[in-house]
C-alpha positions in Angstrom: -16.5 -5.8 335.2 -18.1 -9.1 334.1 -18.0 -7.7 330.5 -14.2 -7.0 330.9 -13.7 -10.6 332.1 -15.6 -12.0 329.2 -13.6 -9.9 326.8 -10.3 -11.3 328.2 -11.6 -14.9 327.8 -12.4 -14.3 324.2 -9.1 -12.4 323.6 -6.9 -15.1 325.1 -8.7 -18.0 323.4 -8.4 -16.4 320.0 -5.0 -14.9 320.1 -2.9 -16.7 322.6 -1.9 -19.4 320.2 -0.2 -16.8 318.0 1.3 -14.7 320.8 5.0 -14.9 321.4 6.4 -16.1 324.8 6.4 -13.4 327.4 10.0 -12.7 328.7 10.4 -13.8 332.2 14.2 -14.2 332.6 16.7 -11.4 332.7 19.3 -11.6 329.9 21.5 -8.7 331.0 23.0 -7.4 334.2 21.3 -4.1 333.5 17.8 -5.5 333.0 15.0 -4.4 335.4 14.0 -6.8 338.1 10.3 -7.6 337.5 7.9 -7.1 340.4 6.0 -7.6 342.5 7.5 -11.0 342.4 5.2 -14.0 342.7 3.6 -14.2 346.2 5.2 -11.0 347.4 3.8 -9.2 350.4 3.9 -5.5 349.4 4.8 -3.0 352.1 3.9 -0.1 349.8 0.4 0.7 348.6 0.2 0.8 345.7 3.1 -1.4 344.7 5.2 -0.6 341.7 4.7 -2.8 338.7 7.7 -3.6 336.5 8.2 -6.2 333.8 10.8 -7.1 331.1 10.0 -5.3 327.8 8.5 -7.3 325.0 10.0 -6.9 321.5 7.8 -5.0 319.1 5.3 -4.1 321.8 3.6 -0.7 321.1 1.7 -0.6 324.4 1.0 -2.7 327.4 -2.1 -3.4 329.5 -1.9 -4.1 333.2 -4.8 -6.1 334.7 -5.3 -6.9 338.4 -7.4 -9.8 339.5 -9.0 -10.9 342.7 -10.6 -14.4 342.9 -9.9 -14.8 339.2 -12.0 -11.7 338.4 -10.5 -8.5 336.9 -10.8 -5.6 339.3 -8.5 -3.0 337.7 -7.2 -2.4 334.2 -4.7 0.2 332.8 -4.3 0.3 329.1 -2.0 2.3 326.7 1.1 2.0 328.8 4.1 2.8 326.7 6.8 1.9 329.4 7.5 -1.4 331.0 6.6 0.1 334.4 3.5 1.5 336.0 3.1 3.7 339.1 -0.5 4.0 340.2 -2.0 7.3 341.2 -4.4 5.8 343.8 -4.3 3.0 346.3 -5.8 -0.5 346.4 -7.6 -2.2 349.3 -5.4 -4.5 351.4 -5.7 -8.1 350.3 -4.6 -10.7 347.8 -4.3 -10.0 344.1 -2.9 -11.3 340.8 -1.3 -9.1 338.2 -0.8 -9.7 334.5 0.7 -7.9 331.5 -0.6 -8.0 328.0 1.7 -6.7 325.2 0.0 -5.2 322.1 1.3 -4.2 318.8 0.6 -1.0 316.9 -2.7 -2.5 315.7 -3.6 -3.3 319.3 -3.3 -7.0 318.7 -2.0 -9.2 321.5 1.5 -10.4 320.8 2.5 -11.7 324.3 1.0 -12.1 327.7 2.6 -12.8 331.0 1.5 -15.4 333.5 -0.5 -14.1 336.5 1.7 -13.3 339.5 0.3 -13.4 343.0 0.9 -10.6 345.5 -0.7 -9.2 348.6 -0.9 -5.7 350.0 -0.4 -5.6 353.8 -2.9 -3.8 355.9 -0.2 -1.6 357.4 1.5 -0.9 354.0 3.0 2.6 353.5 0.5 4.7 351.5 2.6 6.0 348.6 0.5 6.7 345.5 2.1 8.3 342.5 1.4 12.1 342.6 -0.5 14.4 340.2 2.5 16.3 338.9 0.5 19.1 337.4 -1.3 19.6 340.7 2.1 19.6 342.5 3.5 22.2 340.1 1.1 24.7 341.6 3.4 24.7 344.7 6.4 25.9 342.7 7.5 29.4 343.5 8.4 31.6 340.6 11.5 32.9 342.3 15.1 31.7 342.8 16.6 30.1 344.8 14.1 27.3 345.2 16.2 24.1 345.5 16.6 23.2 349.2 17.6 26.8 350.2 14.3 28.5 349.3 14.3 32.3 349.1 11.5 32.4 351.6 13.5 30.4 354.1 16.9 32.1 353.8 16.5 34.4 356.8 15.5 31.6 359.1 18.4 29.4 357.8 20.9 32.2 358.4 19.8 32.4 362.0 20.9 28.8 362.5 24.5 29.3 361.3 25.7 29.9 364.9 23.8 27.0 366.5 22.1 24.2 364.6 24.1 24.6 361.4 27.3 25.9 363.1 29.5 22.9 362.4 28.2 22.4 358.9 28.5 26.1 358.0 32.1 26.2 359.4 33.0 23.3 357.0 31.3 24.7 354.0 32.7 28.2 354.6 36.2 26.7 354.8 35.7 25.0 351.4 34.2 28.3 350.0 37.1 30.4 351.3 39.7 28.0 349.8 37.8 28.0 346.5 38.1 31.8 346.1 41.5 31.4 344.5 40.5 28.6 342.1 40.3 30.8 339.0 38.6 29.3 335.9 38.6 25.6 335.0 40.2 24.3 331.8 38.5 22.1 329.3 39.5 18.4 329.3 42.9 17.6 328.0 42.6 13.9 327.5 40.4 13.8 324.4 43.1 13.5 321.8 45.2 10.9 323.5 45.1 7.8 321.3 46.3 5.1 323.7 43.2 4.0 325.5 44.9 3.1 328.8 46.8 6.4 328.9 43.6 8.3 328.0 41.7 6.6 330.9 44.4 7.6 333.4 44.4 11.3 332.2 40.6 11.2 332.3 40.8 10.2 336.0 43.2 13.0 336.7 40.9 15.5 334.9 37.7 14.5 336.7 39.3 14.8 340.1 40.6 18.2 338.9 37.2 19.4 337.6 35.3 18.3 340.8 37.3 20.8 342.8 35.8 23.5 340.7 32.3 22.2 340.3 31.3 19.8 343.1 33.2 21.6 345.8 34.0 25.1 344.5 30.9 26.2 342.7 28.5 24.6 345.2 30.2 25.9 348.3 30.7 29.4 346.9 27.0 29.6 345.9 25.9 28.5 349.4 28.3 30.9 351.0 26.7 33.7 348.9 23.2 32.7 350.0 24.3 32.6 353.6 26.3 35.9 353.8 25.5 38.0 350.7 29.2 38.6 350.4 30.0 39.6 346.9 33.4 37.9 346.9 31.7 34.5 347.0 29.3 35.4 344.2 32.1 36.7 342.0 34.2 33.5 342.5 31.2 31.3 342.0 30.1 33.2 338.8 33.6 32.9 337.4 33.3 29.1 337.5 29.6 29.0 336.5 29.9 31.2 333.5 33.0 29.4 332.3 31.3 26.0 332.4 28.1 27.4 330.9 30.2 28.6 327.9 31.4 25.1 327.1 29.6 23.2 324.3 27.0 21.0 326.0 27.4 18.4 323.3 31.2 18.4 323.5 33.7 16.3 325.5 32.0 17.4 328.8 28.6 16.0 327.7 27.0 13.5 330.1 26.5 11.3 327.1 30.2 10.6 326.7 29.8 7.0 327.9 32.9 5.6 329.5 34.3 9.1 330.0 31.3 10.8 331.5 32.4 11.9 335.0 33.0 15.5 334.0 29.6 15.7 332.3 28.0 14.1 335.4 29.5 16.7 337.7 28.1 19.4 335.4 24.7 17.7 335.2 24.7 17.5 339.0 25.8 21.1 339.9 25.3 23.6 337.0 21.5 24.1 337.7 22.2 24.5 341.4 24.7 27.2 340.6 22.2 28.9 338.4 19.4 28.6 341.0 21.6 29.7 344.0 23.5 32.5 342.3 20.5 33.7 340.3 20.3 37.1 342.0 24.0 37.7 341.5 23.7 37.2 337.7 22.9 39.9 335.1 20.1 39.1 332.7 22.6 38.4 330.0 24.5 36.0 332.3 21.3 34.3 333.3 20.4 33.7 329.7 23.8 32.1 329.0 23.6 29.8 332.0 19.9 29.1 331.5 20.6 27.9 327.9 23.4 25.7 329.1 21.2 24.2 331.9 18.5 23.4 329.4 20.9 21.8 327.0 22.4 19.7 329.8 19.0 18.7 331.1 18.0 17.7 327.5 21.1 15.5 327.3 20.3 14.0 330.7 16.8 13.1 329.5 18.0 11.7 326.2 20.6 9.5 327.8 18.4 7.8 330.3 15.0 7.9 328.5 16.1 7.3 324.9 19.7 6.2 324.3 19.9 4.0 327.4 16.3 3.5 328.5 16.7 3.5 332.3 13.2 2.1 333.0 14.1 -1.0 331.0 17.8 -1.3 332.1 18.4 0.5 335.4 21.5 -1.5 336.3 24.0 1.1 335.2 25.6 2.9 338.1 26.2 6.2 336.3 22.7 6.3 334.8 21.3 5.9 338.3 22.8 9.3 339.2 21.1 11.0 336.3 17.6 9.8 337.1 17.8 12.1 340.2 19.6 15.0 338.5 16.8 15.2 336.0 14.3 16.1 338.7 16.5 18.8 340.0 17.1 20.2 336.5 13.4 20.3 335.8 12.6 22.0 339.1 15.3 24.6 338.7 14.1 25.4 335.2 10.4 25.5 335.9 8.8 28.4 334.1 11.9 28.8 331.9 11.2 25.7 329.7 7.8 24.8 328.2 5.3 23.1 330.5 5.4 20.1 328.2 9.2 19.7 328.6 9.0 20.3 332.4 6.4 17.6 332.9 8.2 15.2 330.6 11.4 15.5 332.5 9.9 15.4 336.0 7.5 12.6 335.2 10.2 10.4 333.8 12.4 11.0 336.8 9.7 10.5 339.4 8.4 7.4 337.6 11.9 6.0 337.9 12.0 6.7 341.6 8.6 5.1 342.2 9.5 1.9 340.3 13.0 0.8 339.5 15.1 3.0 341.8 17.2 2.0 343.7 18.3 -0.9 341.5 21.1 -1.8 343.9 18.9 -2.3 347.0 15.6 -3.5 348.1 12.9 -2.9 350.7 15.2 -4.2 353.5 17.9 -1.6 352.7 21.4 -2.4 351.6 23.4 -1.5 348.5 24.9 -4.4 346.6 27.8 -2.5 345.2 29.2 -2.0 348.7 29.6 0.6 351.4 31.5 3.2 349.4 29.1 3.3 346.5 26.1 3.1 348.9 27.4 6.3 350.5 28.2 8.2 347.3 24.9 7.3 345.6 22.7 8.0 348.6 24.4 11.4 349.1 23.3 12.2 345.6 19.8 10.8 346.1 19.5 12.9 349.3 19.9 16.1 347.3 17.3 14.9 344.8 14.8 14.0 347.5 15.3 17.2 349.4 15.0 19.3 346.3 11.7 17.6 345.5 10.6 18.2 349.1 11.6 21.8 349.1 10.0 22.7 345.8 7.0 20.4 345.6 6.3 19.5 349.2 6.5 15.9 348.1 8.0 13.5 350.7 10.0 10.8 348.9 11.6 9.6 352.1 8.4 7.5 352.7 9.7 4.9 350.3 10.6 1.9 352.6 14.2 1.6 351.3 15.0 4.9 352.8 13.9 3.8 356.2 16.4 0.8 356.1 19.5 2.0 354.3 20.6 3.7 357.5 20.6 0.4 359.3 22.8 -1.0 356.5 25.5 1.5 357.3 25.0 1.0 361.1 25.4 -2.7 360.9 27.8 -3.2 358.0 30.3 -0.3 358.3 32.1 0.2 361.6 32.7 3.9 362.1 36.2 3.2 363.2 36.9 0.5 360.7 40.0 0.0 358.5 37.9 -1.6 355.8 34.4 -1.1 354.6 33.6 -4.3 352.6 32.5 -5.3 350.0 33.2 -4.3 346.4 35.4 -1.6 344.9 37.0 0.6 347.4 36.5 -1.8 350.3 40.1 -1.0 351.5 39.1 2.7 352.1 37.7 2.5 355.6 37.8 5.6 357.8 41.1 4.5 359.4 42.8 4.7 356.0 44.1 8.0 354.7 42.5 7.4 351.3 39.0 7.0 352.8 35.8 8.5 351.6 34.3 8.6 355.0 33.2 12.3 355.1 30.5 11.7 352.6 29.0 9.0 354.7 29.3 11.1 357.9 27.4 13.9 356.2 24.8 11.4 355.0 24.3 9.6 358.4 24.1 12.9 360.2 21.4 14.0 357.8 19.5 10.8 358.3 19.7 11.4 362.1 18.0 14.7 361.7 15.5 13.8 359.0 14.4 10.6 360.8 15.0 11.9 364.3 17.2 8.9 365.2 20.1 9.7 367.6 21.9 6.4 366.8 22.7 7.6 363.3 24.2 10.8 364.7 26.2 8.7 367.2 27.6 6.7 364.2 28.5 9.8 362.3 30.2 11.4 365.4 32.4 8.3 365.9 33.9 8.2 362.4 37.6 8.9 362.2 38.2 11.6 359.6 41.3 12.8 357.7 42.0 16.2 356.2 41.9 14.8 352.7 38.5 13.2 353.0 36.2 14.8 350.3 33.1 16.5 351.6 29.7 17.2 350.0 29.0 20.9 350.7 25.3 20.5 350.2 24.2 17.5 352.3 25.5 18.7 355.6 23.8 22.1 355.2 20.3 20.9 354.4 19.0 20.5 358.0 20.1 22.0 361.3 21.5 19.5 363.8 18.9 19.3 366.6 19.0 15.5 367.3 21.7 14.6 369.8 23.8 11.5 369.5 23.0 8.3 371.5 24.7 4.9 371.2 22.9 1.8 369.7 21.8 0.0 372.9 18.9 -2.3 373.3 18.9 -3.4 369.6 19.7 -6.7 367.9 23.4 -7.4 367.5 23.0 -9.0 364.1 21.1 -8.1 361.0 20.6 -9.5 357.5 20.0 -7.6 354.3 18.7 -10.6 352.4 17.8 -8.8 349.2 21.5 -7.9 348.6 22.8 -11.0 350.4 24.7 -9.5 353.3 24.6 -10.5 357.0 26.3 -8.6 359.8 27.2 -10.3 363.1 28.4 -8.2 366.1 29.4 -8.8 369.7 28.4 -5.2 370.7 27.6 -2.5 368.3 28.0 0.2 370.9 31.5 -0.9 372.1 33.6 0.3 369.2 36.9 -0.6 370.8 36.0 -4.3 371.5 33.3 -5.2 369.0 33.9 -8.4 367.2 32.4 -8.0 363.8 31.9 -10.6 361.0 30.3 -9.6 357.7 29.1 -12.3 355.4 28.2 -12.0 351.7 26.3 -14.2 349.4 24.5 -11.9 346.9 21.9 -12.4 344.3 23.4 -9.4 342.4 26.3 -11.4 341.0 29.8 -10.2 340.3 29.4 -7.3 337.9 29.7 -3.5 338.1 31.5 -2.6 341.3 30.8 -6.0 342.9 33.3 -8.8 343.0 33.3 -12.6 342.6 33.2 -13.0 346.3 30.0 -15.0 347.1 30.1 -16.9 350.5 33.1 -14.7 351.6 33.5 -13.2 355.0 35.3 -10.2 356.6 36.4 -10.2 360.3 37.5 -7.3 362.5 37.8 -6.5 366.2 37.5 -2.9 367.4 37.6 -1.7 363.8 41.0 -3.4 363.1 40.8 -5.6 360.1 41.8 -9.3 360.5 40.4 -11.3 357.6 40.0 -8.9 354.7 39.0 -8.8 351.1 42.4 -8.2 349.5 43.6 -6.0 346.6 43.0 -2.4 345.7 40.7 -0.6 343.3 43.6 1.2 341.7 43.8 4.3 339.5 40.9 3.4 337.2 38.1 0.9 336.9 39.3 -2.3 335.1 43.0 -1.6 335.5 45.1 -4.8 335.4 45.4 -5.2 339.2 41.7 -4.5 339.7 40.6 -6.8 336.9 43.0 -9.7 337.5 43.2 -9.7 341.2 40.9 -7.6 343.3 37.5 -8.6 341.9 38.4 -12.3 341.6 37.6 -15.0 344.2 41.2 -15.7 344.9 41.5 -12.2 346.5 38.6 -13.0 348.9 38.0 -15.3 351.9 36.1 -17.9 350.0 36.8 -21.2 348.1 38.6 -22.1 344.9 38.0 -25.4 343.0 41.2 -26.7 341.4 42.6 -23.2 341.8 39.8 -21.6 340.0 37.1 -19.3 341.5 33.8 -17.8 340.6 32.8 -16.3 337.3 33.8 -12.7 337.2 31.6 -9.9 335.9 28.5 -12.0 335.5 25.0 -11.3 336.8 24.4 -15.0 336.9 27.3 -15.6 339.3 25.1 -15.3 342.3 24.8 -16.4 345.9 22.0 -16.3 348.4 21.4 -16.2 352.1 19.4 -19.4 352.8 19.1 -19.1 356.6 19.6 -16.5 359.3 18.9 -16.5 363.1 19.9 -14.3 365.9 19.3 -14.1 369.6 21.1 -12.4 372.5 24.0 -14.8 372.6 24.1 -16.7 369.3 23.8 -15.9 365.6 23.7 -18.2 362.5 23.8 -17.5 358.8 24.1 -19.8 355.8 24.8 -19.0 352.2 24.7 -21.0 349.0 27.2 -20.0 346.3 26.9 -22.8 343.8 25.6 -20.7 340.8 28.6 -18.4 341.1 30.9 -21.3 340.1 29.3 -21.9 336.7 29.2 -25.7 337.0 32.4 -26.2 339.0 30.5 -27.0 342.2 27.3 -28.9 342.9 27.2 -27.9 346.6 28.8 -24.9 348.4 26.9 -24.2 351.6 28.9 -22.0 354.0 27.4 -22.3 357.6 28.6 -19.7 360.1 27.6 -20.1 363.8 28.7 -17.4 366.2 28.6 -17.5 370.0 29.2 -14.1 371.5 31.5 -12.5 372.3 34.2 -14.1 370.1 33.8 -17.8 369.1 32.8 -18.9 365.6 32.7 -22.0 363.5 32.6 -21.6 359.7 31.8 -24.9 358.0 32.0 -25.3 354.2 30.0 -28.2 352.7 31.6 -28.8 349.2 30.8 -31.1 346.3 32.1 -31.0 342.8 30.8 -32.9 339.7 34.2 -34.6 339.4 37.1 -35.3 341.8 38.8 -32.0 342.6 41.0 -30.2 345.0 39.6 -27.3 347.1 41.4 -24.2 348.3 40.3 -22.3 351.4 41.4 -18.7 351.1 42.3 -16.2 353.8 43.8 -12.7 353.5 45.2 -10.3 356.0 47.0 -6.9 356.3 50.0 -8.6 358.0 51.9 -11.8 357.9 49.9 -14.7 359.4 51.5 -17.1 361.8 50.8 -20.6 360.5 51.4 -24.0 361.9 50.6 -26.5 359.2 51.1 -29.5 361.5 48.5 -28.2 363.9 46.4 -26.7 361.0 46.3 -23.3 362.8 46.6 -19.7 361.6 46.9 -16.6 363.8 46.4 -13.0 362.7 47.8 -10.7 365.3 47.2 -6.9 365.2 48.2 -4.5 368.0 44.7 -4.4 369.4 43.0 -7.2 367.6 43.7 -10.9 367.3 42.2 -14.0 365.6 43.1 -17.7 365.7 41.8 -20.2 363.2 42.0 -23.9 363.4 41.0 -25.8 360.2 39.5 -29.2 360.4 38.6 -31.7 357.7 37.3 -35.3 357.6 39.8 -37.8 359.1 41.1 -39.0 355.7 41.9 -35.5 354.4 44.6 -33.0 355.1 45.2 -29.3 354.1 48.6 -27.9 353.0 49.3 -24.3 353.7 51.1 -21.7 351.6 51.4 -17.9 352.2 52.6 -15.0 350.1 52.7 -11.2 350.3 52.6 -10.7 346.5 49.7 -10.1 344.1 49.5 -12.2 341.0 49.0 -8.9 339.2 51.0 -6.0 340.8 49.2 -2.9 341.7 51.0 -0.6 339.2 50.8 -2.9 336.3 49.4 -1.1 333.2 50.1 2.4 334.7 52.6 4.9 333.5 55.3 5.9 336.1 53.6 9.2 336.9 50.6 7.3 338.1 52.5 4.8 340.2 51.4 4.5 343.8 52.9 2.8 346.8 50.4 0.5 348.5 50.7 -1.6 351.6 51.5 -5.2 351.3 48.8 -7.7 352.1 49.2 -11.4 352.9 47.4 -14.3 351.3 47.0 -17.8 352.6 45.9 -20.8 350.6 44.9 -24.0 352.5 44.4 -26.7 349.9 43.2 -30.3 350.1 46.0 -32.6 348.9 44.0 -35.4 347.2 41.2 -35.0 344.7 37.8 -35.9 345.9 34.2 -35.1 344.8 33.2 -33.8 348.2 34.6 -32.6 351.4 33.9 -30.5 354.4 36.2 -27.8 355.8 35.6 -26.3 359.2 37.3 -23.2 360.5 37.1 -22.7 364.2 37.8 -19.1 365.0 38.3 -17.2 368.2 38.6 -13.4 367.9 39.0 -10.5 370.4 41.4 -8.0 371.7 43.2 -10.9 373.4 43.1 -14.6 372.5 41.3 -16.9 374.9 42.4 -20.5 375.6 40.4 -22.9 373.6 39.3 -26.4 374.6 39.2 -28.8 371.6 36.7 -31.6 371.7 36.0 -34.5 369.3 33.1 -36.9 369.0 32.1 -39.4 366.3 32.1 -37.3 363.1 32.0 -34.0 365.0 34.6 -31.6 366.3 34.0 -28.9 368.9 35.7 -25.9 370.4 34.9 -24.3 373.8 36.0 -21.2 375.6 35.4 -20.2 379.3 34.7 -16.5 379.5 34.4 -14.7 382.9 30.6 -14.7 382.6 30.0 -18.1 381.0 31.0 -20.8 378.5 30.7 -20.8 374.7 30.9 -23.9 372.6 30.6 -24.5 368.8 30.6 -27.8 366.9 30.9 -28.8 363.3 29.8 -32.0 361.6 32.8 -33.1 359.6 31.3 -36.4 358.5 27.8 -36.3 357.0 24.9 -38.1 358.6 26.6 -38.4 362.0 24.1 -37.5 364.7 24.7 -34.9 367.3 27.1 -36.0 370.1 25.4 -37.0 373.3 27.1 -34.1 375.2 25.6 -31.7 372.7 22.1 -33.3 372.7 22.0 -33.0 376.5 23.2 -29.5 376.5 21.0 -28.2 373.8 18.0 -30.4 374.6 17.9 -31.3 371.0 17.3 -34.8 369.6 19.0 -34.1 366.2 19.6 -31.3 363.8 19.6 -30.9 360.1 22.1 -28.1 360.6 25.7 -29.3 360.4 26.9 -26.8 363.0 25.7 -26.4 366.6 26.6 -24.5 369.7 25.4 -22.9 372.9 26.2 -20.2 375.5 25.9 -21.3 379.2 26.0 -18.4 381.6 27.5 -18.8 385.1 24.1 -19.1 386.6 23.5 -22.2 384.5 21.1 -20.6 382.0 21.6 -22.0 378.5 21.1 -20.2 375.2 20.7 -22.0 371.9 19.3 -21.4 368.5 15.9 -22.8 367.8 
């Protein structure tokens, strides 16, 4: 080890002067996030090592140090990631990357990054794939529904899997009449916008055959042995297998790849599950197609669009999982070299860069809808690996927290599931995607033996047109019974994606007051919007303050591009009528503070980078005193005198009183009242409209027109230009509005409500540097506070609750 240390001293001293600078800053929204970040405490042992690729590097060397002495070295790395096969002792380390050219000369070297491995870290070393392959049975089926388990699975169709089997059988029975699918019809359409609309029509059409029809029919065949299911499934399977893998349905058709992605997801499952119903000639046809599709999957994510370097593409993130399944289904039918190459690439991606959109504390930056859809797909990947290899990928910490993300951030009876594309598709809406998430949460409940997740799934409102995933719901029998979320925290943050969820009572669906706040380091690209420091408010699932606009017929359609993903469509701030930068990974926000106790919660976000120089300060402070009193204080400063617009959106017309500076949103079973306050020398003017700047159907042809509900948009604007201001919104929310007592002290304004069991008060500092009012000092036992909001709950027995 001493010799290794000496070698590095000599190498650095002789070559560092000529080495190029090591890349430390991401330059693209798709770039990998390097890690472990400096001074990280790693909850997994060993941690995954990831770094930005170096131009012209042939190989990399990873070196670990303790007390400035090298203790581990891995040479000859050809990728910009490393997943270690063993573990490291708990303790403090440094890691460093050296990039070498083809002649093994140093061309660049990273700084040393500090990290520590916790003593209680999850032991999760990268496996020996060749050793694991010994577990693979040579028979089909082997993915999830193993041949050796089928008899036991069939025994559960009348008890533990009864509900799931009923749903899958219904899909299979309705799929018997599907016939054979047609090849895409949109390929020759010259007009791009028209081609995109027809492409959307086609991929919804083909999913009925592949995702729903083929999969449900194949499962029904496995469960019953009824030849009618096999015949119908084979009809679809053999038709798809006869299509050219490199044609219009290839997964490599970037921008028009949904049909190819469905085939890459399902074809190998159809082959594996219908294997015994196929003749040898039919097997050869389907096998050849599966191999070609798997080859395209690998080439897309390993060569054409190197996923380990640039994992920030949503669609590529699907394929990283499909590749594992494709490899496992074809084991013994492709060369060992090909099998190991495919499986190793896929699992390396899982151990390192996956999931790109979430971190160790759970969450999915693209929003609830995409979190559900992508984690349903990941579930099949994980369970396939588990069934074939006996390898438990659920141990990765992300998958022990993503369930909490859904629990806290998506009300099972909600009209909206913010944020991002599809936020308007909550389960109360007919166009929801709720069934996928119900299947997913129910699976989590069984896999992690957590009754709260089953409670959540059971409470979701479903509609007949909600699409279902035939596979997920059938994987495990339901043995864990539902139980409500009692005795847990009523607020949670997911700091790595920049979301915070504040509730009055998670278990009380009909009365829960729910505020969801977002200030995300992921920026405003992909399916995320320019909505940093925005909030969503609901009561009993009924939406009050909403992210407005609709996704529309296709991604990037005029309404989606010019309204929905812009700041003006969200409950945030404009500067001189202009919002945050759209579709930029640099347009970020961050959660800078979060606290919660039994009666109060506080969160603060900073959204300055999202405005690309238009603001020097934008701190949004939200203080919540349960059950229904908030203050939202915006501290704003621009580089030059500006006007500031405070935006609010709702599903219905808002009642406004500009003289009193109040706004009321009244729904049948949910209500909210806002009072806006500014420094004494400033005033806000109100305007309200029910029109979108860009109509929903703009850019569509008449056959794709849809009628959508109106939404209402309020702008409260400062009248005179100033470099800085503060805008406070005092909010009371509930099934009924409580009477508010307004209070003013030097530089501060307060609001109080007397509830049957106590009193809530919130205060906002409208003038900077004004100390806490005496009444608040006495009540909170605080001398002063650097926080410009304050509040307390005083119960009827005189006990006072404050934030520390």
